[in-house]
C-alpha positions in Angstrom: -15.0 46.6 13.8 -15.8 46.1 10.2 -18.8 47.8 8.6 -20.4 44.4 7.8 -20.1 43.4 11.5 -21.7 46.7 12.5 -24.6 46.2 10.1 -25.3 42.7 11.4 -25.4 44.0 15.0 -27.8 46.8 13.9 -30.1 44.4 12.0 -30.2 42.1 15.0 -31.0 45.0 17.3 -33.7 46.3 15.1 -35.2 42.9 14.7 -35.4 42.5 18.5 -37.1 45.9 18.9 -39.6 45.5 16.0 -40.8 42.1 17.3 -41.2 43.4 20.9 -44.9 43.5 21.6 -44.6 45.1 25.0 -42.9 48.4 24.0 -43.4 51.1 21.4 -40.3 52.3 19.5 -39.9 55.6 17.7 -37.1 56.2 15.1 -35.1 57.9 17.9 -35.6 54.9 20.2 -34.3 52.6 17.5 -31.2 54.9 16.9 -30.5 54.8 20.7 -30.9 51.0 20.8 -28.5 50.5 17.9 -25.9 52.9 19.4 -26.1 51.1 22.7 -25.7 47.7 21.1 -22.6 48.8 19.2 -21.2 50.3 22.4 -21.6 47.0 24.2 -19.7 45.2 21.4 -17.0 47.8 20.8 -16.5 49.1 24.3 -16.6 52.7 23.2 -19.1 55.4 22.3 -20.6 54.7 18.9 -23.4 56.9 17.7 -25.5 55.6 14.8 -26.9 58.3 12.6 -30.6 58.7 11.7 -29.8 58.1 8.0 -28.1 54.8 8.8 -31.0 53.4 10.7 -33.5 54.6 8.0 -31.3 52.9 5.4 -31.2 49.7 7.6 -35.0 49.6 7.8 -35.2 50.1 4.0 -32.8 47.3 3.4 -34.8 45.0 5.8 -38.0 45.8 3.9 -36.5 45.1 0.5 -35.3 41.8 -1.1 -31.7 42.9 -0.9 -30.8 40.5 1.8 -33.8 38.2 1.4 -35.6 39.6 4.5 -38.6 41.4 3.0 -39.5 42.3 6.5 -43.1 43.6 7.1 -42.1 46.8 8.9 -44.9 49.3 9.4 -45.2 52.7 11.0 -48.3 53.0 13.3 -49.8 56.0 15.1 -47.6 58.0 12.7 -44.4 57.5 14.8 -43.9 54.0 16.1 -42.2 51.1 14.3 -43.1 47.4 14.4 -43.6 44.2 12.4 -47.1 44.0 11.0 -46.8 40.2 11.4 -46.2 39.7 15.2 -44.6 36.3 14.5 -42.0 37.6 12.0 -38.3 37.7 12.6 -35.3 37.9 10.3 -34.0 34.8 12.0 -36.9 32.6 10.9 -37.2 33.5 7.2 -39.4 31.1 5.3 -37.8 29.5 2.2 -39.6 28.3 -0.9 -39.4 24.8 -2.4 -36.6 25.8 -4.7 -34.6 27.0 -1.7 -35.2 23.7 0.1 -34.0 21.7 -2.9 -30.8 23.7 -3.2 -30.2 23.4 0.6 -30.9 19.7 0.5 -28.3 19.2 -2.3 -25.7 21.1 -0.3 -26.4 18.9 2.8 -26.1 15.7 0.8 -22.7 16.9 -0.5 -21.5 17.8 3.0 -22.7 14.4 4.3 -20.2 12.7 2.1 -17.4 14.4 4.1 -18.7 13.5 7.5 -16.2 10.7 8.0 -13.3 12.8 6.9 -11.4 13.8 10.0 -11.2 17.5 9.1 -15.0 17.7 9.0 -15.8 16.0 12.3 -16.8 19.3 13.8 -19.3 19.8 10.9 -21.3 16.7 11.8 -23.5 18.6 14.3 -24.1 21.4 11.8 -25.0 18.9 9.1 -27.4 17.2 11.3 -29.1 20.5 12.2 -29.4 21.4 8.6 -30.9 17.9 7.9 -33.4 18.3 10.6 -34.4 21.9 9.6 -35.0 21.1 5.9 -36.2 17.6 6.4 -33.6 16.2 4.0 -33.1 12.8 5.6 -35.6 11.2 3.2 -33.8 12.5 0.2 -31.1 10.4 -1.5 -27.9 12.1 -2.7 -28.0 13.1 -6.4 -24.4 14.3 -6.4 -21.9 11.6 -5.5 -18.2 12.5 -4.9 -15.5 9.9 -5.5 -14.1 8.8 -2.1 -12.4 5.7 -0.8 -13.9 4.4 2.4 -10.8 2.2 3.0 -8.3 5.0 2.4 -5.5 4.9 5.0 -3.8 8.0 6.4 -6.7 10.3 6.8 -6.4 10.1 10.6 -3.1 12.1 10.2 -4.7 15.1 8.5 -5.8 16.9 11.7 -2.3 17.0 13.2 -0.7 17.8 9.9 -3.1 20.6 9.1 -2.7 22.0 12.6 1.0 21.8 12.4 1.2 23.6 9.1 -1.2 26.3 10.5 0.8 26.6 13.7 4.2 26.3 12.0 5.4 23.3 13.9 8.3 20.9 13.1 7.3 17.2 13.0 9.1 13.9 13.5 7.4 11.4 11.2 7.8 7.6 11.2 7.6 6.8 7.5 7.8 3.5 5.6 7.9 3.8 1.9 6.7 0.9 -0.3 10.4 0.0 -1.1 11.7 0.2 2.4 12.0 -2.8 4.7 11.7 -0.7 7.9 10.3 2.7 8.7 12.6 5.7 9.0 12.2 8.9 11.1 12.1 12.1 9.2 12.3 15.5 10.9 10.3 17.7 8.5 8.8 21.2 8.2 5.3 20.6 6.8 4.2 23.1 4.1 1.1 21.9 2.2 -1.4 19.1 2.0 -2.2 17.8 -1.5 -4.9 15.3 -2.7 -4.3 13.6 -6.0 -6.0 10.6 -7.5 -7.7 9.8 -4.2 -4.5 9.8 -2.2 -3.2 12.5 0.2 0.3 13.8 0.4 2.3 16.0 2.7 4.6 18.5 1.0 7.4 19.2 3.4 10.9 20.5 3.8 13.5 17.8 4.7 17.2 18.5 4.8 16.7 21.7 2.8 14.8 19.9 0.0 11.1 19.6 -0.7 9.7 16.1 -0.4 6.3 14.4 -0.8 5.2 11.9 1.9 2.1 9.8 1.2 -0.2 9.9 4.2 -1.0 6.2 3.9 2.7 5.4 4.5 3.0 7.4 7.7 3.0 5.3 10.9 3.4 7.9 13.6 3.7 11.7 14.0 5.2 13.8 16.9 5.6 17.5 17.2 9.2 18.6 17.8 9.0 21.8 19.9 12.8 22.1 20.1 13.4 23.1 16.5 12.5 26.4 14.8 10.1 26.0 11.9 11.3 27.0 8.4 8.4 28.5 6.4 8.8 28.2 2.6 5.7 30.3 2.2 4.4 28.0 -0.6 1.5 28.9 -2.7 -0.2 25.7 -3.9 -1.4 27.1 -7.2 2.1 28.4 -8.0 4.0 25.4 -6.6 2.0 22.8 -8.6 1.4 24.9 -11.8 3.9 23.0 -14.0 3.0 19.4 -13.1 0.4 16.7 -13.2 0.1 15.1 -9.8 2.3 15.9 -6.8 6.0 15.3 -7.7 7.7 18.7 -8.3 11.4 18.9 -9.3 13.3 22.0 -8.2 15.7 21.6 -11.0 13.7 20.3 -14.0 12.3 22.8 -16.5 8.8 22.1 -17.9 8.8 20.6 -21.4 6.4 20.6 -24.3 4.7 17.2 -24.4 3.0 16.6 -27.7 0.6 13.7 -28.0 -2.1 12.4 -30.4 -5.5 11.1 -29.3 -7.7 9.2 -31.6 -11.1 10.7 -32.7 -13.1 8.5 -30.4 -11.3 9.7 -27.2 -10.2 13.2 -28.2 -13.5 14.8 -26.9 -12.7 13.5 -23.4 -9.3 15.2 -23.4 -10.8 18.4 -24.8 -13.5 18.6 -22.1 -11.2 17.5 -19.3 -7.7 18.8 -20.1 -4.7 16.9 -18.8 -3.2 20.2 -17.6 -4.2 23.8 -17.6 -1.5 24.6 -20.3 -3.2 22.2 -22.8 -3.6 23.4 -26.4 -4.9 21.9 -29.6 -2.2 21.9 -32.3 -4.2 20.3 -35.1 -7.3 18.2 -35.8 -8.2 15.6 -38.5 -10.7 12.9 -39.0 -8.3 10.4 -37.3 -8.0 12.5 -34.1 -6.4 15.5 -32.4 -2.8 16.5 -31.7 -2.5 18.2 -28.2 0.3 20.0 -26.4 0.9 20.6 -22.7 3.9 22.2 -21.0 4.8 20.3 -17.8 7.6 18.6 -15.9 8.0 14.9 -16.9 7.2 12.9 -13.7 5.8 9.5 -12.7 2.2 10.8 -12.4 2.2 12.1 -15.9 3.5 8.8 -17.3 0.8 6.9 -15.4 -1.9 9.3 -16.8 -0.7 8.9 -20.4 -0.4 5.1 -20.1 -4.0 5.1 -18.8 -5.3 6.0 -22.3 -3.9 2.8 -23.7 -3.8 2.4 -27.5 -5.9 5.6 -28.0 -3.0 7.9 -27.2 0.5 8.2 -28.8 3.2 10.5 -27.4 5.1 12.3 -30.2 7.5 14.5 -28.2 9.8 14.6 -26.3 11.6 11.6 -27.8 12.8 10.3 -24.5 9.2 10.1 -23.1 8.0 8.5 -26.3 10.6 5.8 -26.2 9.8 5.1 -22.5 6.1 4.8 -23.3 6.9 2.5 -26.2 9.0 0.3 -24.0 6.3 0.1 -21.3 3.7 -1.0 -23.9 6.1 -3.5 -25.3 6.6 -5.1 -21.9 2.9 -5.0 -21.2 2.2 -6.8 -24.5 4.9 -9.4 -23.7 3.2 -10.0 -20.3 -0.1 -10.9 -22.0 1.7 -13.1 -24.5 3.6 -15.0 -21.8 0.5 -15.2 -19.4 -0.7 -18.8 -18.7 -4.1 -19.0 -17.1 -5.6 -22.3 -16.1 -8.9 -23.3 -17.8 -12.0 -22.5 -15.7 -14.0 -25.5 -14.4 
């Protein structure tokens, strides 16, 4: 048993003794009670030293763990709480603590409809009741889409990754007329831009399956799971988004952002590799080192006329072509006059 677990058991035991109004406890009695409690949990003899219990009492008296327990010695040898109603399990909190707890509850409440957090609903309700937070409005609001499809699959996908299970997934991409069955080895779940993706091994290659395109999932117990032992931070380190190429090397992407929008890119980098190459009154020249994928292009296009890609040339030409087609769309657009 870990030392932290041992300490929690001792504190709980000491608390029970110190609030007992019907028995007197000497230091030796407290040592015996702690030793007996540890024996019950560990199933073997476990003697607690006098110094350990004395240190526990000192810690309970102090602010170290927030207890500040009113422990007193009376009749020169017995220990008890001077406040008969005190317990380390009903520590009072100040107004600042309540505000902090309320903010945490409001954040948790925003996840209550998320399938992975269903078991948290009861805990959240208890917290709300105990700190009277139901009358408070949320100050922190997280971006979430109530109409997002596919979240119902997260439980089975998460469980299958944890239990290392092979899955048969009915999947219909946006370009397919009919759904196909994929036998996959699930590795990671990834959220990007308010959509969820399953990163999985399929026919010896890594694939991304959008959860909102999954129609049905079954566990295949007949196949042995292949564990790629992926580390999310390492796997996604060279990309923006979710699309990772096993063969593409990351490239230096150099882009210019005008002065009005450069602060947004400085304070919220497009990628962790982002560097500032130069600055002027007109704007800032940035560089990131990433794989060129669909998500990166969409991100860069989102800045509109305020961002210009300098390198690599292939990406710059592709961006130029997309803006040209977009401009043509507006020029060719015919909209009926409003009544």
